[in-house]
N, C-alpha and C positions, 0 to 999 in steps of 0.2 A: 530464873537462874536455876541450874541443875542442883539437886540436893547433893550434899557431901556424902560420899560412900562411907559405910561403916568400916572402922579399922579393926584389924584382927592381930592378936599377938604374933610376933615373927615366927615363933616355933610352929604354930599351926600351919602357917603358909609354907614354911620350909618342908614340913612333912607332906603336904599336899602336892607341892611342885617338885620335890626332889626324891622323896622316899616312897610314897604311896602311889607311884606311877607304874604302869605296866612294864616298862623297860627294866625296872628294878625288881618288882614283885614276881616276874615270870621265872626268876632264878630261885625262888624260895623253896619250892618243893625238892629241887635237886641238891640243895645245900646240905651237906652232911655234918655241919657244925653242931655244937652243943645247943640244946633248945633255948637256953638262956641267951647265948650269943645271937642266935637267930632272932629272938624276941627283941633284944637290944637294938639290933640293926633294922630289921624289917618292920618293926612296930614303933620303936622309939627314935630311930634315926641316929643312934650312936655309932661312931666310927668303929668298924670291926677290928678285933684283935687288940683294942685299947680300952681299958676299963673306964666307963663313964666319960668318954672323950667326945665332946660336942663342939670343939673349937676347930674352925677352918681358917687357915692362913690364906689371905687373898692374893698373895704374891706367888705362891706355889700351889699347883693343882695336882699334887701327887695322889694317885689312887692308892698305890702301894709302892714301897721302895723297890728299885730294880733288883733283880737277882732272886735269891731264895726267900725274900721277905724276912731277913734276919732281924730287922729292927721291930717287927711286929711281935708284941708280947705273947699273944696266943695265936698259933698257926690257924689259918683259915682255909676253907676248901676253895677249889677252883670256881664253883658256881657263886660262892660268896664274893670272890674277887671280881667276877664279871658283874655281879650286881652292884658292887661298889664303884666299879668303873662307870657304869651307867649313871649312878648317882652323882659322880663327879661331873659328868657331862651336863646333867640336869642342873647341878649347882652353878655351873658357869652361866647357864641361861638365866638362872634365878638372879644372879648378881648383875647380869647384863640388863635385866628388866628394871633393876634399881638404878643402874647407871644411866639408862636412857629415859628415865622418867615414867616408864609404864607402870611401875609400882612406886608409891610414895611412902618413904619411911618417916616416922615421927618418933622422937625420943626425948628422954629427960637429960638435960645438960648437967654434968656433975658439979659445975661451979655455980651457975645461976639457979639451978633447980627448976628451971622453966622448961616446959615442953614446947617443942617446935619441930617443924619439918626439916629434914636433912636435905641439903643441896645434893642433887643426883651426882654432881662431880666428886663428892666426898668418897663415893664408892670406887673411884679410880685412883685414889691416893696409894702410895707405897707404904708398906709396913703395917698393914691392917690385919687384925684377927677378929673373926666374928664368932661369938659364942651363941650358937643358934638355939640352944636350950633355954638360956636366960635372956636372950635378946639384948646382948651387950656387945658394943663395938669397941675394940681396943686399938691402940697404936703401940706397936712393938718398937720402942726406941729407948734403949737403956732401961728396959723393964716394961711392964704392961701399964699403960695409962688409959683409963677409961675415957672414951670420947662421948659416947651416948649409952644410956641404959634404958631398960624397960621399953625396947623398941616395938612399935606396932607398925603394921603395913596396911595400905589401902590401894585400890586400883585408881589410877588417874582418871579423871572425868573429862572426856573430850568436850571442847567448847561447842555448844550447839550452833549449827549453821542452817539458816533458813534454806529450805529447798533441798537439803541433803537427803540422799536416799540411804536405805539400809544396805550395808555391805554384808550380804548373807554369807559370802565365803569367809569373811572375817569373823562373823558371829559363829559360824560352824567350827572354825579353829578354836575359838574361845570356849565353846561348849564341849568340844572333844577333850580339851585340857581339863575341864571341870569333871568330865566323865572319868578320865584316867585317874584323877585324884579322888574319886568317890564323892564329889561335891554337888552332884545334881540332886535336885529335890525329888520327892516322890512323883511318879509319872502323872498322877492325877492333878498335882499342884503345879506342874511345869508351866503351862501357858499363863496362869495367873501370876506366877513369880517372874517369868521371863519377859513379859510384855513391858512392864515399867523399866526394866533394865535395858531393853533394846531402845526404848524411847530416850532414855538418858544417854546411852552410849552414842547414838547417832543423831540426836537432836531432832527426832521426828515426832509428830503428834499422833500418829496412828500406825498400827502394825497389821499388815494383811493376815487375817486369821487362817486362810487356806495355806499360805506359805509357812506359817508358824506350826500348823498341825503337821504338815509334811515333814518339816525338819524334826519336830518332836518325835514322830513315829520312827524316823531313821536313827535318831540318837538312842532310843530305848530298845531298838532292835539290835543295836551294836554295829550298825553300818560304819564303814571306815571312810566313805565318801558322801558328800552332801548330795541329796537327791535333787535332780533338776526337773523343772517343769517340762513336760512333753510338748514338743512343738506341734502346733495345729497344722493339719494337713490342708494344703490349698485345694479348693475344689477344681476339678478338671473342667476345662472349658469345652463346651459342646462344639464339634466341628460343623 
């Protein structure tokens, strides 16, 4: 039986998947906002223009109000707006991963006080607000009602299948996401750490070292596409 993957606080996963990604961070240098505002968004993941605001309403995906952003307390620069729009797109994918079971949430129930996994369908309910900083899921119905608190996340473990092969394209996408989030280990430790994860993910008993080294080299070079093994040339037949 595959080992259960370790859980991480929701906030850390949120930062890695939504804020510390290239699509967001590429706008940091151009943003002319106050240094504290930049830190709060690009480092802490706070919604820009709003003081210490870490709540996301899952029914509305507003990056900024339409028009001149009149409802934003502190005006923000165009690069900051673009960065936030990229974060909104990433946040949608983040919630989608929870709703389709790719990520498993585990939380503390406010009534029973018992920790348990959330049903993925819970993330599709209406009237939800997620406090990403504190890992709290609320229901907005006549006031805020806590549904789950102290939420942690872990990746779902695929069921091992005998004879299943490693999907290197899938693993490459997985590792690109980790690279964008700054989650890859030191290069010298990569193979040692990646091998058991690959075995667990695909239910295999061995990992071809040559293919793993090829992928590792491409990852740490910053390649955007997975390297493919060169096809062997067929020997010419003598006439």
